[in-house]
C-alpha positions as CSV (number, residue, x, y, z in Angstrom):
1,X,5.4,43.5,-18.6
2,X,6.4,40.2,-16.9
3,X,4.0,37.7,-15.5
4,X,4.8,36.2,-12.1
5,X,3.9,32.6,-11.5
6,X,3.2,31.1,-8.1
7,X,4.9,27.8,-7.4
8,X,2.6,24.9,-6.8
9,X,1.9,24.3,-3.1
10,X,3.9,21.3,-1.9
11,X,1.7,19.0,0.2
12,X,2.6,15.8,2.1
13,X,1.3,13.8,-0.9
14,X,3.5,15.5,-3.4
15,X,6.4,15.3,-1.1
16,X,5.9,11.6,-0.4
17,X,5.5,10.8,-4.1
18,X,8.8,12.5,-4.9
19,X,10.8,11.5,-1.7
20,X,9.9,7.8,-1.7
21,X,10.3,7.1,-5.4
22,X,13.6,5.2,-4.8
23,X,12.2,3.1,-2.0
24,X,9.1,2.4,-4.0
25,X,11.3,1.1,-6.9
26,X,13.3,-1.1,-4.5
27,X,10.2,-2.6,-3.0
28,X,8.8,-3.4,-6.5
29,X,12.1,-5.1,-7.4
30,X,12.1,-7.1,-4.3
31,X,8.6,-8.4,-5.0
32,X,9.7,-9.5,-8.5
33,X,6.1,-9.7,-9.8
34,X,6.8,-11.8,-12.9
35,X,7.8,-14.9,-10.8
36,X,4.5,-14.8,-9.1
37,X,2.4,-14.7,-12.3
38,X,3.8,-17.9,-13.9
39,X,1.1,-20.3,-12.8
40,X,-2.1,-20.4,-10.6
41,X,0.1,-22.0,-7.9
42,X,2.7,-19.2,-7.9
43,X,-0.1,-16.6,-7.9
44,X,-1.6,-18.3,-4.9
45,X,1.9,-18.2,-3.3
46,X,1.9,-14.4,-4.0
47,X,-1.4,-13.9,-2.4
48,X,-0.2,-15.8,0.7
49,X,2.8,-13.5,0.9
50,X,0.5,-10.5,0.6
51,X,-1.7,-12.0,3.3
52,X,1.3,-12.4,5.7
53,X,2.4,-8.8,5.2
54,X,-1.0,-7.1,5.1
55,X,-2.5,-9.0,8.0
56,X,0.5,-8.2,10.2
57,X,1.2,-4.6,9.2
58,X,-2.2,-3.0,8.4
59,X,-3.7,-3.3,11.9
60,X,-0.4,-2.1,13.4
61,X,-0.5,1.0,11.2
62,X,-4.2,1.8,11.5
63,X,-4.2,2.0,15.3
64,X,-1.5,4.7,15.0
65,X,-3.3,6.9,12.4
66,X,-4.8,10.2,13.5
67,X,-8.6,9.9,14.0
68,X,-9.2,12.0,10.9
69,X,-7.4,9.5,8.7
70,X,-9.0,6.4,10.1
71,X,-12.0,6.7,7.8
72,X,-9.7,5.9,4.9
73,X,-8.5,2.7,6.6
74,X,-10.6,0.1,4.7
75,X,-10.2,-3.5,5.8
76,X,-9.5,-5.5,2.6
77,X,-8.3,-8.6,4.4
78,X,-11.7,-10.4,3.9
79,X,-11.2,-10.1,0.2
80,X,-7.7,-11.5,0.4
81,X,-9.0,-14.4,2.5
82,X,-11.7,-15.1,-0.1
83,X,-9.2,-15.0,-2.9
84,X,-7.0,-17.5,-1.1
85,X,-9.9,-19.8,-0.4
86,X,-11.0,-19.6,-4.0
87,X,-7.5,-20.9,-4.9
88,X,-7.8,-23.7,-2.4
89,X,-5.4,-22.2,0.2
90,X,-5.8,-22.0,3.9
91,X,-5.2,-18.6,5.4
92,X,-1.8,-18.8,7.2
93,X,-1.4,-17.2,10.6
94,X,0.3,-13.9,10.0
95,X,3.5,-13.0,11.9
96,X,3.1,-10.3,14.5
97,X,4.3,-6.9,13.2
98,X,6.1,-4.6,15.6
99,X,5.7,-1.3,13.9
100,X,6.1,1.7,16.2
101,X,5.9,4.8,14.1
102,X,7.3,8.0,15.5
103,X,4.2,10.2,15.1
104,X,0.8,10.4,13.6
105,X,2.3,11.9,10.5
106,X,4.6,8.9,10.2
107,X,1.5,6.6,10.4
108,X,-0.1,8.7,7.6
109,X,3.1,8.2,5.5
110,X,2.9,4.5,6.2
111,X,-0.8,4.3,5.2
112,X,0.1,6.2,2.0
113,X,2.2,3.2,1.0
114,X,-0.4,0.6,2.0
115,X,-3.4,2.3,0.4
116,X,-1.3,3.5,-2.6
117,X,-0.3,-0.1,-3.3
118,X,-3.8,-0.8,-4.2
119,X,-3.4,1.3,-7.3
120,X,-0.7,-1.1,-8.5
121,X,-2.9,-3.9,-7.3
122,X,-5.5,-3.1,-10.0
123,X,-2.8,-3.3,-12.7
124,X,-1.5,-6.6,-11.2
125,X,-5.1,-8.0,-11.2
126,X,-5.5,-7.3,-14.9
127,X,-2.1,-8.8,-15.7
128,X,-2.9,-11.9,-13.6
129,X,-6.2,-12.4,-15.4
130,X,-4.6,-11.9,-18.8
131,X,-1.8,-14.4,-18.1
132,X,-3.6,-16.9,-15.9
133,X,-7.2,-16.7,-16.9
134,X,-10.0,-16.6,-14.4
135,X,-8.1,-16.1,-11.1
136,X,-9.6,-14.4,-8.0
137,X,-8.6,-10.7,-7.8
138,X,-11.1,-9.2,-5.2
139,X,-8.2,-8.0,-3.0
140,X,-6.0,-6.6,-5.8
141,X,-8.9,-4.9,-7.7
142,X,-11.0,-3.6,-4.8
143,X,-13.2,-0.9,-6.3
144,X,-13.9,0.7,-2.9
145,X,-10.3,1.7,-2.5
146,X,-10.0,3.2,-6.0
147,X,-13.3,5.0,-6.0
148,X,-13.6,6.1,-2.4
149,X,-10.6,5.6,0.0
150,X,-7.8,6.6,-2.3
151,X,-9.4,9.9,-3.6
152,X,-10.5,10.8,0.0
153,X,-7.0,10.0,1.4
154,X,-5.3,12.1,-1.3
155,X,-7.6,15.0,-0.3
156,X,-6.7,14.4,3.3
157,X,-2.9,14.4,2.4
158,X,-3.4,17.7,0.7
159,X,-4.3,19.3,4.0
160,X,-0.7,18.8,5.2
161,X,1.1,21.8,3.8
162,X,3.4,22.4,6.8
163,X,6.9,21.2,5.6
164,X,7.9,20.5,9.2
165,X,5.6,17.5,9.1
166,X,7.0,16.1,5.9
167,X,10.1,14.3,7.3
168,X,8.0,12.3,9.7
169,X,5.6,11.3,6.9
170,X,8.5,10.3,4.7
171,X,10.1,8.3,7.5
172,X,6.8,6.3,8.0
173,X,6.5,5.7,4.3
174,X,10.1,4.5,3.9
175,X,9.7,2.2,7.0
176,X,6.8,0.5,5.3
177,X,8.5,0.2,1.9
178,X,11.5,-1.4,3.6
179,X,9.3,-3.8,5.5
180,X,7.7,-4.9,2.2
181,X,11.1,-5.2,0.6
182,X,12.4,-7.4,3.5
183,X,9.2,-9.5,3.5
184,X,9.4,-10.3,-0.2
185,X,13.1,-10.9,-0.2
186,X,12.8,-13.9,2.2
């Protein structure tokens, strides 16, 4: 007697995780984290770079999200402003982002990258504190994202099981990974 197994249902989340692995790696390499964690000054420079990107792109993505996804769009910019102020930095004016995503699913894919980056942010916060001592990390280690927004968003992504929607979500995610890569390469 043979046992038949059912393959795991592929959702937009599992598709995005697999399909954007290369773009994720390229964005991480462009950021080059170690150079930003050498001194408090370079860490402050890193947070300014994050401010410029997040302040420009997050609002442009959020307005394109489907209504059901907007509850996972937590505004973390006040924490980033506070971190910069604690380091004695003025908040620079962000450049305007022109991000026109092809569909609501593309916006969901883009938000997957933005919100997912907070998971790495928690690791970066611990590393920064270990290397640099008591530096502000409210933006990088925001517990609201990790305890509420990310788990809820992952559940939301799990509702997308129609493979016809996956290419659009992947396109949105890759667009945002590329914008991060370009921003940190300057």
